[in-house]
C-alpha positions as CSV (number, residue, x, y, z in Angstrom):
1,X,12.2,-23.9,-29.4
2,X,14.6,-25.2,-32.1
3,X,17.5,-23.3,-30.8
4,X,17.2,-25.0,-27.4
5,X,18.0,-28.4,-28.9
6,X,21.6,-27.2,-29.3
7,X,22.1,-27.6,-25.5
8,X,21.4,-31.3,-25.6
9,X,22.6,-33.8,-24.5
10,X,23.4,-32.2,-21.1
11,X,26.0,-33.3,-18.6
12,X,24.6,-34.7,-15.4
13,X,26.0,-31.7,-13.5
14,X,24.1,-29.2,-15.7
15,X,21.0,-31.3,-15.5
16,X,21.0,-31.5,-11.7
17,X,21.9,-27.8,-11.4
18,X,18.9,-26.8,-13.6
19,X,16.7,-29.2,-11.7
20,X,17.7,-27.7,-8.3
21,X,17.2,-24.1,-9.5
22,X,13.4,-24.6,-9.9
23,X,13.6,-22.6,-6.6
24,X,16.3,-20.0,-6.1
25,X,19.5,-21.3,-4.5
26,X,23.3,-20.6,-4.1
27,X,26.1,-22.9,-5.3
28,X,26.8,-24.6,-2.0
29,X,23.1,-25.3,-1.5
30,X,22.9,-26.9,-4.9
31,X,26.0,-29.0,-4.2
32,X,24.4,-30.4,-1.0
33,X,21.0,-31.0,-2.6
34,X,22.5,-32.9,-5.6
35,X,24.5,-35.0,-3.2
36,X,21.4,-35.9,-1.2
37,X,19.2,-36.4,-4.2
38,X,21.6,-38.8,-5.8
39,X,22.4,-40.6,-2.6
40,X,26.0,-39.3,-2.8
41,X,26.5,-40.8,-6.3
42,X,27.3,-37.3,-7.6
43,X,29.4,-34.9,-5.6
44,X,29.9,-31.7,-7.5
45,X,33.2,-29.9,-6.6
46,X,33.4,-26.2,-6.3
47,X,35.4,-25.7,-9.5
48,X,32.8,-27.7,-11.5
49,X,29.9,-26.0,-9.8
50,X,31.0,-22.5,-10.4
51,X,32.3,-23.2,-13.9
52,X,28.9,-24.8,-14.8
53,X,26.9,-22.0,-13.2
54,X,28.9,-19.4,-15.2
55,X,28.3,-21.4,-18.4
56,X,24.6,-21.8,-17.8
57,X,24.3,-18.1,-16.9
58,X,26.1,-17.2,-20.1
59,X,23.7,-19.4,-22.1
60,X,20.7,-17.6,-20.3
61,X,19.5,-20.9,-18.9
62,X,19.8,-19.5,-15.3
63,X,20.0,-16.0,-13.9
64,X,21.3,-14.5,-10.7
65,X,18.4,-13.1,-8.7
66,X,20.2,-11.7,-5.7
67,X,23.3,-11.8,-3.5
68,X,23.2,-12.6,0.2
69,X,26.3,-12.6,2.4
70,X,28.5,-12.8,-0.7
71,X,26.5,-15.8,-2.0
72,X,25.0,-15.5,-5.4
73,X,21.5,-16.8,-5.6
74,X,20.4,-18.3,-9.0
75,X,17.2,-19.5,-10.5
76,X,16.3,-21.3,-13.8
77,X,15.0,-19.1,-16.6
78,X,12.1,-19.9,-19.0
79,X,14.6,-21.0,-21.6
80,X,16.4,-23.2,-19.0
81,X,13.1,-24.8,-18.2
82,X,12.5,-25.6,-21.9
83,X,16.0,-27.1,-22.2
84,X,15.5,-29.2,-19.0
85,X,12.1,-30.4,-20.2
86,X,13.6,-31.4,-23.6
87,X,16.4,-33.3,-21.8
88,X,13.9,-35.1,-19.6
89,X,12.1,-36.2,-22.7
90,X,15.3,-37.4,-24.3
91,X,16.3,-39.4,-21.2
92,X,12.8,-40.9,-21.1
93,X,13.1,-42.1,-24.7
94,X,16.4,-43.7,-23.9
95,X,15.0,-45.4,-20.9
96,X,11.9,-46.7,-22.6
97,X,13.8,-48.0,-25.7
98,X,16.2,-49.8,-23.3
99,X,13.3,-51.4,-21.4
100,X,11.5,-52.5,-24.5
101,X,14.6,-54.1,-26.1
102,X,15.9,-55.7,-22.9
103,X,12.4,-56.9,-22.1
104,X,12.3,-58.8,-25.4
105,X,10.0,-56.5,-27.3
106,X,12.2,-55.2,-30.1
107,X,9.8,-53.9,-32.8
108,X,12.7,-52.4,-34.6
109,X,14.2,-55.7,-35.8
C-alpha cells in the first residue's frame, strides 16, 4: 500500500474520474456525471478528460474493459480503489482539522 501514497494528493479531476469509474463508463458519460454531481461547479473538457484517463490508465488506476461504438469504456482497478480510499481519508482529515480549529477547539496550540 505504501507505493499508492505517491499518487496523493489528487487533482479534483482525477478524484472524480476514479469515483465515477466504480461502475464502467466512457469519457463523455464521466464528464456528464461529474458536472451533475458537482452541480456544474466542475466541467471537465475533452482534452482534460482524455489526458487524465490516459494518465490514470498508465498508472494502472483504471483499465479499459471494452469498446462500444468507438467509445472506450473504463473501470477503476483495485489499485485505483486503494488510492481513492486514501485520498478520501486525506480529505476527511483536512475537513475535520478545519472544523475543529474554526469551531474553537484547537488542541494543537
